[in-house]
ZADO-1210 file (C-alpha; in nm, 4 decimals, padded with zeros to 6 digits):
<atoms>
<atom x="-00.3596" y="01.3736" z="-01.2443" code="MET" pos="1"/>
<atom x="-00.0787" y="01.5833" z="-01.0378" code="GLU" pos="2"/>
<atom x="00.1802" y="01.5432" z="-01.3412" code="ASP" pos="3"/>
<atom x="-00.1096" y="01.7140" z="-01.5489" code="LYS" pos="4"/>
<atom x="-00.1672" y="02.0121" z="-01.3186" code="LYS" pos="5"/>
<atom x="00.1850" y="02.0234" z="-01.2427" code="LYS" pos="6"/>
<atom x="00.2549" y="02.0399" z="-01.6632" code="ALA" pos="7"/>
<atom x="-00.0571" y="02.2925" z="-01.6690" code="GLU" pos="8"/>
<atom x="00.0815" y="02.5273" z="-01.3927" code="LEU" pos="9"/>
<atom x="00.3843" y="02.4892" z="-01.5609" code="SER" pos="10"/>
<atom x="00.2699" y="02.5920" z="-01.9129" code="SER" pos="11"/>
<atom x="00.0700" y="02.8791" z="-01.7428" code="LEU" pos="12"/>
<atom x="00.3590" y="03.0295" z="-01.5470" code="LYS" pos="13"/>
<atom x="00.5820" y="03.0402" z="-01.8735" code="ASN" pos="14"/>
<atom x="00.2815" y="03.1882" z="-02.0585" code="GLU" pos="15"/>
<atom x="00.2563" y="03.4721" z="-01.7855" code="LEU" pos="16"/>
<atom x="00.6355" y="03.5327" z="-01.7548" code="GLN" pos="17"/>
<atom x="00.6615" y="03.5969" z="-02.1767" code="LYS" pos="18"/>
<atom x="00.2962" y="03.8074" z="-02.1977" code="SER" pos="19"/>
<atom x="00.3102" y="04.1503" z="-02.1812" code="GLU" pos="20"/>
<atom x="-00.0137" y="04.1874" z="-02.1153" code="TYR" pos="21"/>
<atom x="-00.1078" y="04.0092" z="-01.7871" code="VAL" pos="22"/>
<atom x="-00.4561" y="03.8439" z="-01.8428" code="ASN" pos="23"/>
<atom x="-00.6346" y="03.8440" z="-01.4665" code="PRO" pos="24"/>
<atom x="-00.8004" y="03.5476" z="-01.5260" code="GLU" pos="25"/>
<atom x="-00.5441" y="03.3182" z="-01.6265" code="LYS" pos="26"/>
<atom x="-00.3040" y="03.5112" z="-01.3473" code="LEU" pos="27"/>
<atom x="-00.6264" y="03.3809" z="-01.0775" code="LYS" pos="28"/>
<atom x="-00.6284" y="02.9987" z="-01.2269" code="HIS" pos="29"/>
<atom x="-00.2548" y="02.9902" z="-01.1803" code="TYR" pos="30"/>
<atom x="-00.2763" y="03.1098" z="-00.8217" code="HIS" pos="31"/>
<atom x="-00.5503" y="02.8641" z="-00.7607" code="GLU" pos="32"/>
<atom x="-00.3872" y="02.5870" z="-00.9502" code="LEU" pos="33"/>
<atom x="-00.0422" y="02.6388" z="-00.7247" code="LYS" pos="34"/>
<atom x="-00.2409" y="02.6584" z="-00.3917" code="LYS" pos="35"/>
<atom x="-00.4480" y="02.3399" z="-00.4636" code="GLU" pos="36"/>
<atom x="-00.1099" y="02.1398" z="-00.5561" code="ILE" pos="37"/>
<atom x="00.1054" y="02.2656" z="-00.2695" code="GLU" pos="38"/>
<atom x="-00.2094" y="02.1550" z="-00.0689" code="SER" pos="39"/>
<atom x="-00.2203" y="01.7981" z="-00.2275" code="SER" pos="40"/>
<atom x="00.1544" y="01.7684" z="-00.1355" code="GLU" pos="41"/>
<atom x="00.1030" y="01.8633" z="00.2340" code="LYS" pos="42"/>
<atom x="-00.1144" y="01.6226" z="00.2961" code="LYS" pos="43"/>
<atom x="00.0270" y="01.3270" z="00.0997" code="ALA" pos="44"/>
<atom x="00.3802" y="01.4592" z="00.3006" code="GLN" pos="45"/>
<atom x="00.1883" y="01.4399" z="00.6061" code="ASN" pos="46"/>
<atom x="00.0611" y="01.0927" z="00.5527" code="LEU" pos="47"/>
<atom x="00.4073" y="01.0007" z="00.5069" code="GLN" pos="48"/>
<atom x="00.5144" y="01.1209" z="00.7925" code="ASN" pos="49"/>
<atom x="00.2618" y="00.9601" z="01.0241" code="ARG" pos="50"/>
<atom x="00.3449" y="00.6058" z="00.8890" code="VAL" pos="51"/>
<atom x="00.7506" y="00.6891" z="00.9365" code="GLN" pos="52"/>
<atom x="00.7100" y="00.8257" z="01.2193" code="LYS" pos="53"/>
<atom x="00.5048" y="00.5012" z="01.3980" code="SER" pos="54"/>
<atom x="00.5452" y="00.2325" z="01.0966" code="PRO" pos="55"/>
<atom x="00.4713" y="-00.0718" z="01.3740" code="HIS" pos="56"/>
<atom x="00.1485" y="00.1072" z="01.4915" code="LYS" pos="57"/>
<atom x="-00.2012" y="00.0864" z="01.4204" code="TYR" pos="58"/>
<atom x="-00.2859" y="00.4217" z="01.2006" code="VAL" pos="59"/>
<atom x="-00.6319" y="00.5192" z="01.0605" code="ARG" pos="60"/>
<atom x="-00.6781" y="00.7658" z="00.7841" code="VAL" pos="61"/>
<atom x="-01.0238" y="00.8609" z="00.7654" code="GLU" pos="62"/>
<atom x="-00.9971" y="00.9789" z="00.4410" code="LYS" pos="63"/>
<atom x="-00.7168" y="00.9390" z="00.1794" code="PHE" pos="64"/>
<atom x="-00.9299" y="00.8445" z="-00.1443" code="SER" pos="65"/>
<atom x="-00.7355" y="01.0237" z="-00.3669" code="LYS" pos="66"/>
<atom x="-00.4769" y="00.7250" z="-00.4363" code="TYR" pos="67"/>
<atom x="-00.6927" y="00.4454" z="-00.3379" code="HIS" pos="68"/>
<atom x="-00.6107" y="00.1582" z="-00.5169" code="PRO" pos="69"/>
<atom x="-00.9707" y="00.0444" z="-00.5695" code="ALA" pos="70"/>
<atom x="-00.9753" y="00.3467" z="-00.8369" code="SER" pos="71"/>
<atom x="-00.8116" y="00.1847" z="-01.0791" code="ILE" pos="72"/>
<atom x="-01.0284" y="-00.0280" z="-01.3192" code="LYS" pos="73"/>
<atom x="-00.9373" y="-00.3874" z="-01.3803" code="GLU" pos="74"/>
<atom x="-01.0915" y="-00.7352" z="-01.4221" code="SER" pos="75"/>
<atom x="-01.0046" y="-00.9800" z="-01.1620" code="ASP" pos="76"/>
<atom x="-00.8719" y="-01.2237" z="-01.4390" code="LYS" pos="77"/>
<atom x="-00.6451" y="-00.9218" z="-01.5572" code="GLU" pos="78"/>
<atom x="-00.5198" y="-00.8578" z="-01.1976" code="PHE" pos="79"/>
<atom x="-00.4497" y="-01.2319" z="-01.1259" code="GLU" pos="80"/>
<atom x="-00.2386" y="-01.2575" z="-01.4763" code="ALA" pos="81"/>
<atom x="-00.0475" y="-00.9388" z="-01.3773" code="ARG" pos="82"/>
<atom x="00.0141" y="-01.0471" z="-00.9867" code="VAL" pos="83"/>
<atom x="00.1193" y="-01.4128" z="-01.1393" code="LYS" pos="84"/>
<atom x="00.3513" y="-01.2547" z="-01.3946" code="HIS" pos="85"/>
<atom x="00.5286" y="-01.0652" z="-01.1146" code="LYS" pos="86"/>
<atom x="00.6034" y="-01.4094" z="-00.9234" code="CYS" pos="87"/>
<atom x="00.9196" y="-01.5143" z="-01.0444" code="LYS" pos="88"/>
<atom x="01.1005" y="-01.6108" z="-00.7454" code="ILE" pos="89"/>
<atom x="01.0857" y="-01.9973" z="-00.6400" code="PRO" pos="90"/>
<atom x="01.0764" y="-02.0987" z="-00.2909" code="THR" pos="91"/>
<atom x="01.1507" y="-02.4418" z="-00.1691" code="GLU" pos="92"/>
<atom x="00.7634" y="-02.4798" z="-00.1151" code="SER" pos="93"/>
<atom x="00.7336" y="-02.4999" z="-00.4828" code="GLY" pos="94"/>
<atom x="00.5470" y="-02.1282" z="-00.4824" code="ILE" pos="95"/>
<atom x="00.6547" y="-01.8354" z="-00.7205" code="TYR" pos="96"/>
<atom x="00.6489" y="-01.4985" z="-00.5151" code="VAL" pos="97"/>
<atom x="00.7362" y="-01.1410" z="-00.6070" code="GLN" pos="98"/>
<atom x="01.0438" y="-01.0443" z="-00.3820" code="SER" pos="99"/>
<atom x="01.3617" y="-01.1773" z="-00.2095" code="HIS" pos="100"/>
<atom x="01.1960" y="-01.0410" z="00.1292" code="GLY" pos="101"/>
<atom x="00.8455" y="-01.3037" z="00.0188" code="GLU" pos="102"/>
<atom x="01.0818" y="-01.5747" z="-00.0544" code="LYS" pos="103"/>
<atom x="01.2960" y="-01.5809" z="00.3066" code="VAL" pos="104"/>
<atom x="00.9381" y="-01.5464" z="00.5034" code="ILE" pos="105"/>
<atom x="00.7629" y="-01.8369" z="00.2758" code="ALA" pos="106"/>
<atom x="01.1215" y="-02.0584" z="00.3318" code="ASP" pos="107"/>
<atom x="01.0725" y="-01.9989" z="00.6891" code="PHE" pos="108"/>
<atom x="00.7503" y="-02.0922" z="00.7091" code="LEU" pos="109"/>
<atom x="00.7917" y="-02.4013" z="00.4842" code="TYR" pos="110"/>
<atom x="01.0990" y="-02.5340" z="00.6885" code="GLU" pos="111"/>
<atom x="00.9010" y="-02.4687" z="01.0325" code="HIS" pos="112"/>
<atom x="00.5975" y="-02.6974" z="00.8546" code="ASP" pos="113"/>
<atom x="00.3340" y="-02.4203" z="00.8809" code="ILE" pos="114"/>
<atom x="00.0980" y="-02.4127" z="00.6434" code="LEU" pos="115"/>
<atom x="00.0266" y="-02.1020" z="00.4870" code="PHE" pos="116"/>
<atom x="-00.1489" y="-01.9362" z="00.1572" code="VAL" pos="117"/>
<atom x="00.0105" y="-01.6723" z="-00.0574" code="TYR" pos="118"/>
<atom x="-00.1341" y="-01.3423" z="-00.2171" code="ASP" pos="119"/>
<atom x="-00.5238" y="-01.4457" z="-00.2095" code="GLU" pos="120"/>
<atom x="-00.7939" y="-01.2273" z="-00.1590" code="PRO" pos="121"/>
<atom x="-00.9354" y="-01.2667" z="00.1803" code="VAL" pos="122"/>
<atom x="-01.3341" y="-01.1898" z="00.2838" code="ASN" pos="123"/>
<atom x="-01.3327" y="-00.9892" z="00.6156" code="LEU" pos="124"/>
<atom x="-01.6072" y="-00.8225" z="00.8052" code="ASN" pos="125"/>
<atom x="-01.4649" y="-00.4402" z="00.6991" code="ALA" pos="126"/>
<atom x="-01.3740" y="-00.5406" z="00.3372" code="ALA" pos="127"/>
<atom x="-01.6972" y="-00.4794" z="00.1864" code="GLY" pos="128"/>
<atom x="-01.8051" y="-00.1220" z="-00.0065" code="GLU" pos="129"/>
<atom x="-01.6614" y="00.1974" z="00.1475" code="GLU" pos="130"/>
<atom x="-01.7790" y="00.5225" z="00.1035" code="ILE" pos="131"/>
<atom x="-01.4499" y="00.7224" z="-00.0220" code="THR" pos="132"/>
<atom x="-01.6509" y="01.0475" z="-00.1456" code="GLU" pos="133"/>
<atom x="-01.9928" y="01.1519" z="-00.1476" code="PRO" pos="134"/>
<atom x="-02.1755" y="00.8963" z="-00.3219" code="GLY" pos="135"/>
<atom x="-01.9439" y="00.6905" z="-00.4588" code="HIS" pos="136"/>
<atom x="-01.8403" y="00.3472" z="-00.3243" code="LYS" pos="137"/>
<atom x="-01.5532" y="00.1336" z="-00.3814" code="VAL" pos="138"/>
<atom x="-01.4736" y="-00.2300" z="-00.2987" code="ARG" pos="139"/>
<atom x="-01.1342" y="-00.3101" z="-00.1329" code="PHE" pos="140"/>
<atom x="-01.0803" y="-00.6787" z="-00.0872" code="ARG" pos="141"/>
<atom x="-00.7344" y="-00.6977" z="00.0836" code="PRO" pos="142"/>
<atom x="-00.4384" y="-00.9849" z="-00.0284" code="ARG" pos="143"/>
<atom x="-00.2428" y="-01.0403" z="00.2407" code="PRO" pos="144"/>
<atom x="00.1094" y="-01.1761" z="00.1336" code="ASP" pos="145"/>
<atom x="00.0835" y="-01.4584" z="00.3868" code="PHE" pos="146"/>
<atom x="-00.2011" y="-01.6096" z="00.5788" code="ARG" pos="147"/>
<atom x="-00.1588" y="-01.8607" z="00.8144" code="ILE" pos="148"/>
<atom x="-00.3906" y="-02.1704" z="00.7752" code="LYS" pos="149"/>
<atom x="-00.6595" y="-02.2207" z="01.0131" code="GLU" pos="150"/>
<atom x="-00.5337" y="-01.9105" z="01.2216" code="THR" pos="151"/>
<atom x="-00.6398" y="-01.5582" z="01.2152" code="ASP" pos="152"/>
<atom x="-00.2858" y="-01.4484" z="01.1543" code="VAL" pos="153"/>
<atom x="-00.1435" y="-01.2461" z="00.8407" code="ILE" pos="154"/>
<atom x="00.1933" y="-01.1790" z="00.7719" code="ILE" pos="155"/>
<atom x="00.2574" y="-00.8471" z="00.5026" code="GLU" pos="156"/>
<atom x="00.5969" y="-00.7853" z="00.3978" code="TYR" pos="157"/>
<atom x="00.6119" y="-00.4157" z="00.3299" code="TRP" pos="158"/>
<atom x="00.9026" y="-00.4579" z="00.0768" code="GLY" pos="159"/>
<atom x="00.8249" y="-00.1534" z="-00.1415" code="MET" pos="160"/>
<atom x="00.8547" y="00.1343" z="00.1108" code="LEU" pos="161"/>
<atom x="01.2337" y="00.0498" z="00.0621" code="GLN" pos="162"/>
<atom x="01.2282" y="00.0461" z="-00.3219" code="GLY" pos="163"/>
<atom x="00.9970" y="00.3446" z="-00.4220" code="LEU" pos="164"/>
<atom x="01.0565" y="00.6925" z="-00.4679" code="ASP" pos="165"/>
<atom x="00.9105" y="00.8740" z="-00.1601" code="LYS" pos="166"/>
<atom x="00.8036" y="01.1820" z="-00.3697" code="ASN" pos="167"/>
<atom x="00.5827" y="00.9423" z="-00.6399" code="SER" pos="168"/>
<atom x="00.2520" y="00.9030" z="-00.6682" code="SER" pos="169"/>
<atom x="00.3162" y="00.4917" z="-00.6382" code="GLU" pos="170"/>
<atom x="00.4790" y="00.5681" z="-00.3032" code="TYR" pos="171"/>
<atom x="00.1584" y="00.7545" z="-00.1829" code="ASP" pos="172"/>
<atom x="-00.0519" y="00.4875" z="-00.3510" code="GLN" pos="173"/>
<atom x="00.1420" y="00.1999" z="-00.1778" code="TYR" pos="174"/>
<atom x="00.0949" y="00.3809" z="00.1598" code="LEU" pos="175"/>
<atom x="-00.2715" y="00.4090" z="00.1004" code="SER" pos="176"/>
<atom x="-00.2960" y="00.0417" z="00.0472" code="LYS" pos="177"/>
<atom x="-00.0673" y="-00.0536" z="00.3548" code="LEU" pos="178"/>
<atom x="-00.3169" y="00.1748" z="00.6094" code="ILE" pos="179"/>
<atom x="-00.6632" y="00.0181" z="00.4354" code="ARG" pos="180"/>
<atom x="-00.5045" y="-00.3111" z="00.4905" code="LYS" pos="181"/>
<atom x="-00.4017" y="-00.2178" z="00.8513" code="ARG" pos="182"/>
<atom x="-00.7274" y="-00.0732" z="00.9296" code="GLU" pos="183"/>
<atom x="-00.9522" y="-00.3802" z="00.8018" code="ILE" pos="184"/>
<atom x="-00.7060" y="-00.6170" z="00.9678" code="TYR" pos="185"/>
<atom x="-00.7793" y="-00.4359" z="01.3169" code="ALA" pos="186"/>
<atom x="-01.1323" y="-00.4222" z="01.2712" code="ILE" pos="187"/>
<atom x="-01.1779" y="-00.7466" z="01.1501" code="SER" pos="188"/>
<atom x="-00.9983" y="-00.8916" z="01.4457" code="ASP" pos="189"/>
<atom x="-00.6906" y="-01.0359" z="01.2287" code="MET" pos="190"/>
<atom x="-00.3386" y="-01.0800" z="01.4135" code="GLU" pos="191"/>
<atom x="-00.1136" y="-00.8555" z="01.1770" code="LEU" pos="192"/>
<atom x="00.2685" y="-00.9620" z="01.1805" code="ILE" pos="193"/>
<atom x="00.4345" y="-00.6653" z="00.9571" code="GLU" pos="194"/>
<atom x="00.7612" y="-00.7220" z="00.8345" code="ILE" pos="195"/>
<atom x="00.9791" y="-00.4422" z="00.7043" code="TYR" pos="196"/>
<atom x="01.3145" y="-00.4919" z="00.4394" code="PRO" pos="197"/>
<atom x="01.5367" y="-00.4046" z="00.7686" code="GLU" pos="198"/>
<atom x="01.4139" y="-00.6833" z="00.9390" code="GLN" pos="199"/>
<atom x="01.4701" y="-00.9651" z="00.6893" code="ILE" pos="200"/>
<atom x="01.8112" y="-01.0419" z="00.8498" code="GLU" pos="201"/>
<atom x="01.6896" y="-01.1355" z="01.1713" code="GLU" pos="202"/>
<atom x="01.3675" y="-01.3075" z="01.0246" code="ILE" pos="203"/>
<atom x="01.4267" y="-01.6426" z="01.1974" code="SER" pos="204"/>
<atom x="01.3852" y="-01.4613" z="01.5464" code="HIS" pos="205"/>
<atom x="01.0852" y="-01.2261" z="01.4476" code="ILE" pos="206"/>
<atom x="00.8819" y="-01.4710" z="01.3136" code="LEU" pos="207"/>
<atom x="00.9592" y="-01.7333" z="01.5780" code="SER" pos="208"/>
<atom x="00.8570" y="-01.4807" z="01.8469" code="VAL" pos="209"/>
<atom x="00.5182" y="-01.3348" z="01.6892" code="ASN" pos="210"/>
<atom x="00.4143" y="-01.6469" z="01.5455" code="LEU" pos="211"/>
<atom x="00.4446" y="-01.8229" z="01.8831" code="THR" pos="212"/>
<atom x="00.2751" y="-01.5228" z="02.0660" code="LYS" pos="213"/>
<atom x="-00.0288" y="-01.5491" z="01.8222" code="HIS" pos="214"/>
<atom x="-00.0646" y="-01.9238" z="01.9149" code="GLY" pos="215"/>
<atom x="00.1271" y="-02.0705" z="01.5808" code="VAL" pos="216"/>
<atom x="00.3803" y="-02.3497" z="01.6839" code="LEU" pos="217"/>
<atom x="00.7034" y="-02.3300" z="01.5188" code="VAL" pos="218"/>
<atom x="00.8687" y="-02.6588" z="01.5478" code="LYS" pos="219"/>
</atoms>
């Protein structure tokens, strides 16, 4: 949607520059559209700054429905097939994951006899209907990267923070999902362990400390 608006703005600008007579209505529309795009970009940048300044802290965003992942219409079967297609990296436990970081985490859990579930939706207290706009409801069910069986411990690997262009809508969507997951886990009293790409080299220490802190036995 933003790309379409930017294209429209560019087209209007070219038309106004080339025209000998400036149409007042088109000029007004140009300025309104420019202001709307700048406001949207400012909101997105503010959100990025909040997450980057305190990535390990709980962040609550009251409204960020513009990039809400639940707005994507897709059947459960289609989504499962798409996720499964991305899981191409084998792990020691026999499951396939989507990234090197997830493989490192999965292998650590397997090597230390910690039972886990990978990338499956969970039913939590806060994961029901969420009002994102007046009169419009969407459903958001988080899929943690790893859930430790028989505990309330969740492990999320935010690997795509490193791989996506920070100016892209995909990055904004990912941030929106990240923040909403944090929010749901906090409200549902889940114990969230967050792992970032730059922490993978120290994963043994980080997971050992955090899992032990949450009562998980690390053998």
